[in-house]
C-alpha positions as CSV (number, residue, x, y, z in Angstrom):
1,M,2.9,-37.9,15.2
2,I,4.2,-39.3,11.9
3,A,7.4,-40.9,13.6
4,R,5.8,-42.6,16.3
5,L,3.0,-44.8,13.6
6,L,6.2,-45.4,11.5
7,T,8.4,-46.8,14.3
8,G,4.9,-48.8,15.5
9,T,4.1,-50.2,12.5
10,A,8.3,-51.1,12.3
11,T,8.2,-52.5,15.8
12,A,5.1,-54.8,14.8
13,L,6.3,-55.8,11.9
14,V,9.7,-56.9,13.8
15,L,7.7,-58.6,16.3
16,S,5.6,-60.3,13.5
17,S,8.4,-61.3,12.2
18,A,10.3,-62.5,15.2
19,S,7.7,-64.7,16.1
20,P,7.4,-67.8,13.9
21,L,11.4,-67.4,13.8
22,L,11.2,-67.9,17.9
23,A,9.3,-70.7,17.1
24,R,12.0,-72.5,15.0
25,T,14.5,-70.7,17.7
26,D,13.2,-73.6,20.4
27,D,12.6,-76.3,17.7
28,A,16.8,-76.0,17.0
29,S,17.5,-76.1,20.8
30,T,15.4,-79.4,20.7
31,S,17.4,-81.1,17.8
32,S,20.8,-79.2,18.9
33,S,21.0,-77.9,15.0
34,S,23.7,-75.1,14.9
35,R,22.4,-74.7,11.0
36,E,19.4,-73.4,11.9
37,V,20.3,-71.3,14.7
38,E,23.1,-69.7,12.5
39,L,19.9,-69.0,9.8
40,L,17.8,-67.3,12.5
41,R,20.6,-64.5,13.6
42,A,21.1,-64.4,9.6
43,E,17.1,-62.9,9.6
44,L,17.4,-61.5,12.6
45,E,20.5,-59.4,11.0
46,A,18.1,-58.6,7.8
47,L,15.0,-57.3,10.5
48,R,17.3,-54.9,12.3
49,A,18.8,-53.6,9.5
50,R,15.8,-53.3,8.2
51,L,14.1,-51.1,11.2
52,E,17.2,-49.2,11.2
53,A,16.2,-48.1,7.4
54,V,12.4,-47.7,8.6
55,Q,14.3,-45.6,11.5
56,N,16.5,-43.0,9.1
57,E,12.9,-43.0,6.9
58,V,11.4,-41.1,9.5
59,N,14.4,-39.3,11.2
60,A,14.3,-37.8,7.5
61,S,10.7,-37.0,7.2
62,Q,10.6,-34.9,10.6
63,T,13.7,-33.1,9.3
64,E,12.0,-32.4,6.3
65,I,9.1,-31.2,8.0
66,K,10.9,-29.1,10.2
67,N,12.3,-27.6,6.9
68,V,9.3,-26.4,5.7
69,A,7.8,-25.3,8.5
70,A,10.8,-23.6,9.2
71,T,10.7,-21.5,5.6
72,S,6.6,-20.8,5.8
73,D,7.8,-18.9,8.9
74,R,10.2,-16.6,7.3
75,A,8.3,-16.2,4.6
76,L,5.2,-15.0,6.3
77,K,7.8,-12.7,8.8
78,S,9.1,-11.4,5.4
79,A,5.3,-10.3,3.8
80,E,4.8,-8.7,7.2
81,A,8.0,-6.6,6.8
82,V,7.1,-5.5,3.2
83,Q,3.4,-4.8,4.0
84,K,4.6,-2.8,7.4
85,A,7.1,-0.8,5.1
86,S,4.6,0.2,2.6
87,G,2.2,1.0,5.2
88,G,-0.1,-1.3,3.4
89,T,-0.6,0.0,0.9
90,K,-4.0,-1.4,-1.5
91,T,-4.3,-0.5,-4.9
92,A,-8.1,-0.7,-6.9
93,W,-9.1,0.3,-9.9
94,K,-11.3,3.8,-10.5
95,G,-10.6,4.7,-13.6
96,A,-7.1,4.2,-13.8
97,P,-5.3,2.4,-10.5
98,E,-5.5,4.3,-7.1
99,F,-3.0,3.5,-4.5
100,A,-4.1,4.0,-1.1
101,S,-2.2,3.8,2.7
102,E,-4.0,2.7,5.7
103,D,-3.1,6.3,7.0
104,G,-5.2,7.8,4.5
105,W,-2.6,9.3,1.6
106,T,-4.1,8.2,-2.0
107,F,-2.7,9.0,-5.6
108,K,-4.0,8.5,-8.8
109,P,-2.7,9.0,-12.1
110,R,-4.8,10.7,-14.9
111,G,-4.1,11.5,-18.3
112,R,-5.7,12.7,-21.6
113,L,-5.1,12.2,-25.3
114,Q,-7.5,14.6,-27.8
115,Y,-6.6,13.9,-31.3
116,D,-8.9,16.7,-33.8
117,F,-9.6,16.9,-37.4
118,G,-12.2,19.2,-39.3
119,S,-12.5,21.1,-42.3
120,V,-14.2,24.4,-42.9
121,Y,-15.8,25.2,-46.6
122,A,-16.8,28.7,-47.0
123,P,-18.0,31.1,-50.0
124,D,-15.5,31.1,-52.9
125,G,-14.8,34.8,-52.4
126,I,-13.1,33.8,-49.2
127,V,-9.1,33.2,-49.6
128,N,-7.4,32.1,-46.1
129,D,-5.3,29.5,-45.3
130,G,-7.7,27.8,-42.4
131,L,-10.2,27.2,-44.7
132,G,-10.2,22.9,-46.1
133,F,-8.7,20.3,-43.8
134,S,-7.1,21.0,-40.6
135,N,-5.8,18.5,-37.7
136,E,-4.2,18.7,-34.5
137,L,-3.5,16.9,-30.8
138,R,-6.2,19.1,-29.3
139,R,-4.9,17.7,-25.8
140,V,-1.6,15.7,-24.4
141,R,-2.4,16.0,-20.1
142,L,-0.7,14.5,-17.4
143,G,-0.9,14.2,-14.1
144,A,-2.4,12.8,-10.9
145,E,-5.1,13.4,-8.1
146,G,-5.5,12.4,-4.6
147,S,-6.1,12.7,-0.6
148,I,-4.2,13.3,1.9
149,P,-4.7,12.7,5.3
150,G,-6.8,14.9,7.6
151,G,-9.4,15.8,5.0
152,F,-7.0,17.1,2.1
153,G,-6.2,16.6,-1.4
154,Y,-4.5,17.6,-4.6
155,R,-4.8,17.2,-8.4
156,F,-1.9,19.1,-10.6
157,E,-1.8,18.1,-14.5
158,L,0.5,19.2,-17.3
159,E,-1.0,20.1,-20.5
160,F,2.1,19.0,-23.4
161,A,-0.1,20.1,-26.6
162,G,1.4,23.1,-27.3
163,G,4.7,21.5,-27.4
164,D,5.8,22.6,-23.9
165,A,4.8,21.7,-20.4
166,Q,2.0,23.9,-19.1
167,L,0.5,24.1,-15.7
168,W,-3.4,23.2,-16.5
169,D,-5.2,22.2,-13.1
170,G,-2.9,22.3,-10.0
171,Y,-4.5,23.2,-6.5
172,I,-5.3,21.7,-3.2
173,T,-8.6,21.2,-1.7
174,Y,-9.8,20.8,2.4
175,K,-13.6,19.1,2.7
176,D,-15.5,19.0,5.8
177,G,-18.8,17.2,5.3
178,G,-20.9,19.7,2.5
179,L,-17.9,22.4,2.3
180,T,-15.2,22.2,-0.1
181,L,-12.2,24.9,-0.4
182,T,-10.1,25.3,-3.2
183,A,-6.8,26.9,-3.5
184,G,-4.6,26.8,-6.8
185,Q,-5.1,27.0,-10.9
186,H,-8.7,25.7,-11.3
187,N,-12.4,26.8,-13.3
188,N,-13.8,29.9,-11.0
189,F,-17.6,28.8,-11.9
190,Q,-18.3,30.0,-15.3
191,S,-20.8,28.4,-17.1
192,L,-22.4,24.7,-17.2
193,E,-20.9,23.7,-20.1
194,E,-17.1,25.1,-19.3
195,L,-17.0,23.3,-15.9
196,A,-17.8,20.1,-17.7
197,S,-14.8,18.2,-18.9
198,A,-13.9,17.8,-22.1
199,D,-14.6,13.8,-21.8
200,D,-18.0,14.5,-20.9
201,T,-18.9,17.0,-23.1
202,V,-21.7,16.5,-25.9
203,L,-19.7,18.0,-28.6
204,V,-16.2,18.4,-30.1
205,E,-16.7,21.8,-29.4
206,R,-18.1,24.0,-26.6
207,A,-20.8,26.7,-26.9
208,A,-19.4,29.5,-29.0
209,F,-19.9,32.1,-26.2
210,T,-17.6,30.4,-24.2
211,D,-14.3,30.3,-26.2
212,A,-15.0,33.9,-27.2
213,F,-15.9,35.0,-23.7
214,G,-12.4,34.0,-22.7
215,F,-13.2,31.3,-20.0
216,E,-10.4,29.6,-18.8
217,R,-9.0,28.6,-15.4
218,R,-7.1,31.0,-13.1
219,L,-5.2,31.1,-9.9
220,G,-7.7,32.1,-6.9
221,L,-8.9,30.8,-3.5
222,S,-12.8,29.3,-3.5
223,A,-15.0,27.5,-1.6
224,Q,-18.5,25.8,-1.9
225,Y,-20.7,24.1,-0.3
226,A,-23.1,21.2,-1.2
227,S,-26.5,20.4,0.5
228,G,-29.6,18.3,-0.5
229,P,-29.9,19.8,-3.9
230,V,-28.4,23.6,-3.5
231,L,-25.0,23.7,-4.1
232,L,-23.1,27.3,-3.7
233,Q,-20.2,27.8,-5.4
234,G,-18.1,31.6,-5.4
235,G,-14.5,32.6,-4.9
236,V,-12.0,34.9,-5.4
237,F,-9.2,34.9,-8.7
238,T,-5.7,36.7,-10.3
239,D,-5.5,35.2,-13.9
240,N,-4.1,31.8,-15.8
241,V,-0.5,30.9,-14.5
242,G,0.4,31.6,-17.9
243,D,-0.5,34.6,-17.8
244,L,0.9,35.8,-14.5
245,A,4.9,35.6,-15.9
246,D,4.3,39.5,-16.4
247,D,4.7,40.3,-12.6
248,G,2.4,43.2,-13.3
249,N,-0.2,41.9,-14.3
250,N,-2.3,42.5,-11.2
251,S,-5.7,41.5,-12.7
252,I,-8.6,40.1,-10.0
253,G,-11.9,39.0,-10.4
254,V,-14.7,37.4,-8.2
255,D,-17.5,34.9,-9.4
256,G,-20.2,33.1,-8.2
257,R,-22.3,30.2,-8.8
258,A,-25.9,28.9,-7.4
259,V,-27.6,25.4,-8.4
260,F,-30.6,23.8,-7.6
261,A,-30.9,20.5,-8.5
262,P,-33.5,18.4,-8.0
263,K,-34.6,15.4,-9.1
264,L,-38.3,14.4,-9.7
265,G,-38.1,10.9,-9.6
266,S,-35.9,9.6,-12.3
267,T,-35.8,12.5,-14.1
268,Q,-32.7,14.8,-13.2
269,L,-33.4,18.8,-13.3
270,H,-30.5,21.3,-12.8
271,L,-31.3,24.9,-12.6
272,A,-28.4,27.8,-12.2
273,A,-27.7,31.5,-12.1
274,S,-24.0,32.8,-11.9
275,A,-22.5,36.1,-12.0
276,H,-19.0,37.3,-12.7
277,W,-16.7,40.4,-12.1
278,R,-13.0,41.1,-13.6
279,D,-10.8,44.0,-13.2
280,L,-8.3,43.7,-15.8
281,G,-5.9,45.2,-14.5
282,D,-2.7,47.7,-15.4
283,T,-1.2,45.7,-17.8
284,I,-4.2,45.4,-19.6
285,D,-5.2,48.5,-21.8
286,S,-7.1,46.3,-24.6
287,T,-8.9,43.3,-25.0
288,R,-10.9,41.1,-28.1
289,Y,-13.6,38.7,-28.1
290,R,-13.9,36.5,-31.5
291,Q,-14.9,32.6,-32.3
292,R,-14.1,29.7,-34.9
293,P,-16.3,28.1,-36.8
294,L,-16.7,25.5,-34.1
295,I,-13.7,23.5,-35.0
296,H,-10.7,24.3,-32.7
297,S,-7.8,23.2,-35.5
298,T,-8.0,26.2,-37.4
299,D,-7.1,29.4,-36.7
300,I,-9.8,31.3,-38.8
301,R,-12.2,33.6,-37.3
302,F,-15.6,34.9,-38.7
303,I,-16.6,37.1,-35.8
304,D,-14.5,39.3,-34.7
305,T,-14.3,42.9,-32.6
306,G,-10.9,43.4,-32.9
307,N,-8.7,45.0,-30.3
308,I,-10.9,47.1,-27.4
309,Q,-9.0,49.9,-26.4
310,D,-9.4,51.4,-23.0
311,A,-10.4,48.3,-21.6
312,K,-10.7,48.2,-18.0
313,S,-13.2,45.5,-16.6
314,E,-15.9,42.9,-17.7
315,K,-18.7,42.0,-15.8
316,S,-20.6,39.1,-16.8
317,Y,-24.2,36.7,-16.2
318,G,-25.2,33.5,-17.1
319,L,-28.3,31.2,-16.7
320,E,-28.3,27.5,-17.0
321,A,-31.4,24.8,-17.3
322,L,-30.3,21.0,-17.8
323,A,-33.0,17.9,-17.8
324,I,-32.0,14.5,-17.4
325,A,-34.7,11.8,-18.6
326,G,-33.3,8.1,-19.3
327,R,-31.6,8.6,-22.5
328,F,-32.7,11.6,-23.2
329,H,-31.4,15.1,-22.0
330,I,-32.1,18.9,-23.0
331,T,-30.2,21.8,-22.1
332,G,-29.6,24.7,-22.3
333,E,-27.5,28.4,-21.7
334,A,-27.2,32.3,-21.9
335,H,-24.6,34.3,-21.0
336,W,-24.4,38.5,-21.3
337,L,-20.9,40.2,-21.0
338,K,-20.8,43.7,-20.4
339,L,-17.2,45.5,-21.0
340,S,-16.3,48.8,-19.1
341,R,-14.1,51.3,-20.9
342,G,-13.2,54.6,-19.9
343,L,-14.3,57.5,-21.5
344,A,-15.9,55.4,-24.6
345,P,-19.1,53.7,-25.0
346,N,-18.9,50.7,-22.7
347,P,-20.2,47.9,-25.4
348,G,-22.6,44.5,-24.2
349,F,-22.0,41.0,-26.1
350,F,-24.4,37.9,-25.0
351,G,-24.1,34.1,-26.3
352,A,-26.7,31.0,-25.8
353,Y,-27.3,27.5,-26.9
354,G,-30.5,25.2,-26.9
355,E,-29.8,21.3,-27.2
356,V,-31.5,18.2,-27.2
357,G,-30.2,14.3,-26.9
358,Y,-30.6,10.7,-27.0
359,F,-28.9,7.7,-26.6
360,L,-29.7,4.8,-29.3
361,T,-28.4,2.4,-26.4
362,D,-29.9,1.3,-23.0
363,D,-27.8,4.6,-21.7
364,S,-28.0,8.0,-20.0
365,Y,-25.5,11.1,-19.7
366,G,-24.6,11.2,-15.9
367,Y,-24.9,14.0,-13.4
368,R,-22.9,15.5,-10.4
369,S,-21.7,17.9,-8.6
370,G,-23.3,20.9,-10.5
371,T,-21.7,19.7,-13.8
372,L,-22.8,16.6,-16.8
373,R,-21.4,13.6,-16.9
374,K,-20.1,10.7,-19.2
375,P,-22.4,7.6,-19.3
376,K,-21.7,4.5,-17.4
377,L,-22.2,2.1,-19.8
378,S,-24.4,-0.6,-19.8
379,K,-22.9,-3.1,-22.4
380,P,-19.4,-2.2,-23.7
381,V,-17.7,-3.7,-26.4
382,G,-16.5,-7.6,-25.6
383,K,-19.2,-7.7,-23.0
384,G,-22.0,-8.4,-24.9
385,G,-22.7,-4.8,-26.9
386,I,-21.1,-2.1,-28.8
387,G,-21.3,0.5,-26.4
388,A,-22.9,3.6,-25.8
389,V,-24.4,6.0,-29.0
390,A,-25.9,9.6,-28.4
391,L,-27.1,11.9,-31.0
392,S,-27.1,15.6,-30.4
393,L,-28.7,18.5,-32.1
394,R,-28.0,22.3,-30.7
395,Y,-28.5,25.9,-32.1
396,D,-26.4,27.9,-31.0
397,Y,-25.8,31.5,-31.1
398,L,-23.1,34.5,-30.5
399,D,-23.3,38.4,-31.0
400,L,-20.3,40.4,-30.8
401,T,-22.1,43.5,-32.3
402,D,-23.2,46.6,-30.2
403,Q,-23.6,49.4,-32.8
404,S,-24.3,51.8,-29.9
405,A,-21.1,51.7,-28.7
406,G,-19.4,51.2,-31.9
407,I,-18.5,47.4,-32.5
408,I,-19.4,45.3,-35.2
409,G,-17.7,42.0,-34.4
410,G,-21.0,40.2,-36.1
411,K,-23.3,37.6,-35.8
412,Q,-22.8,33.6,-36.1
413,N,-26.1,31.4,-35.9
414,G,-25.0,27.4,-36.0
415,I,-27.0,24.7,-36.4
416,I,-24.6,21.4,-35.0
417,A,-25.5,17.6,-35.4
418,G,-23.5,15.2,-33.7
419,V,-23.2,11.1,-32.5
420,S,-20.6,10.5,-30.4
421,W,-19.4,6.3,-29.9
422,W,-17.9,5.5,-26.1
423,P,-16.8,1.4,-27.2
424,V,-15.9,0.9,-23.6
425,E,-15.2,3.3,-20.5
426,N,-12.5,5.5,-21.3
427,L,-12.4,5.3,-25.0
428,R,-14.4,8.2,-27.4
429,F,-15.2,8.7,-30.8
430,L,-16.8,12.2,-32.0
431,L,-18.3,13.7,-35.2
432,N,-20.1,17.2,-35.8
433,Y,-21.3,18.8,-38.8
434,A,-22.0,22.2,-38.2
435,H,-24.0,24.9,-40.6
436,L,-23.1,28.3,-39.5
437,E,-25.2,31.6,-40.8
438,Y,-23.1,35.2,-40.4
439,D,-24.0,38.7,-40.4
440,D,-21.8,41.6,-40.4
441,A,-18.5,39.0,-40.4
442,S,-15.2,40.1,-39.8
443,I,-13.9,38.2,-42.9
444,A,-15.8,39.7,-46.3
445,A,-16.7,37.3,-49.1
446,G,-16.3,39.7,-52.4
447,T,-18.0,42.3,-51.2
448,G,-20.7,40.9,-48.9
449,R,-20.3,40.1,-45.3
450,N,-23.4,38.5,-44.5
451,Y,-23.1,34.4,-45.9
452,S,-23.5,30.8,-44.2
453,V,-20.2,28.4,-43.7
454,D,-20.1,24.6,-43.1
455,S,-17.7,22.6,-41.3
456,I,-17.5,19.3,-40.0
457,G,-15.3,17.8,-36.8
458,G,-14.2,14.9,-35.4
459,R,-12.1,13.5,-32.7
460,F,-10.6,10.2,-31.5
461,Q,-10.2,10.2,-27.5
462,V,-8.7,8.2,-24.6
463,S,-8.7,8.8,-20.8
464,F,-8.3,7.5,-17.9
């Protein structure tokens, strides 16, 4: 079309220019002037050269158009080939980049870095390296999670904080409606606080009984079913992967948990109960229960049962309650553990906590799948706000004494106050203060075993 336009323009130009010349040619014929004929021929030659130049420009424009079209076609075919080779992979941000293929595969990296620090202050009569300031890289984890076509999923995560890579999570799942089946190393439904991620827990340390009673991930098979406000969980587990290096470890346990979590208006409620039984196996003939002063970076323990011999199995029961109403939340748990021995009396131990919390900012804790979740920030730093700030106050109790069984491990009564700050979604700072009262402590202060200890703990945390 461009060529026809340019050619037509050139032709019109030639004809318009030639008309007066033809008239002048007639005059020249009449006057028989050879000089004017020569001038006419020269002007016609100039017009012919101009027409050829215009034609050349038209041809060059057509060639350029064809080249551009060919290049665009090759680029389009290359893009289609790359998309086909990659399976139509798409990327979305979900706390970390998630890569998804058209056939149902997804892959999302996950990681966590937590630096903890703290100080423990005890009576002057106690001399121990665990007193005073201490700090540690509490958690350094890298892993990935995603989905597999057909309703399957996976997660694996390695822990590097101890200097060596150790498997933390490693399992595959299958989901069909409200049913989820899990195989591998994962949490075995111990308690509300233990099941919550350390990214989401309210204070630096979980309740004292969760660590004292040895809650940890174990290798096993489990199932859970969710329908409306009801969640049922149960499974059969062996031991933590790190403890299965001893091929004689034949410990096995059964765990179950039932959750009722209705929502009344904007208030989220949670009521739950759990039961656990574990055969310690042939290679474990003693067990021990103890706890730090709510700071993990120190190894000092003021309550400690020591090694309890002839240990055969454990039974424990837990109750949970939680309410989230806007900025406010209240929660509590209680857990009873009974150790079965051979001929010796069977000791029982108890732990519990109660807590209230409030956000100073317009934020609220989340809740999903029977566990507490971190808040979704209403105004993070950089977007018109300061992030989310929450205050918490907790009473924490742990009793490791059973005089009827001859076990005196001590009692711990603690009051913990904490502040949590999320400036942005995946960054968090925590600071806690704890005042702990001990009865029958495992470490004597002079001649006395009843005294108080204070501790301050903090954490810097980034996760994705």
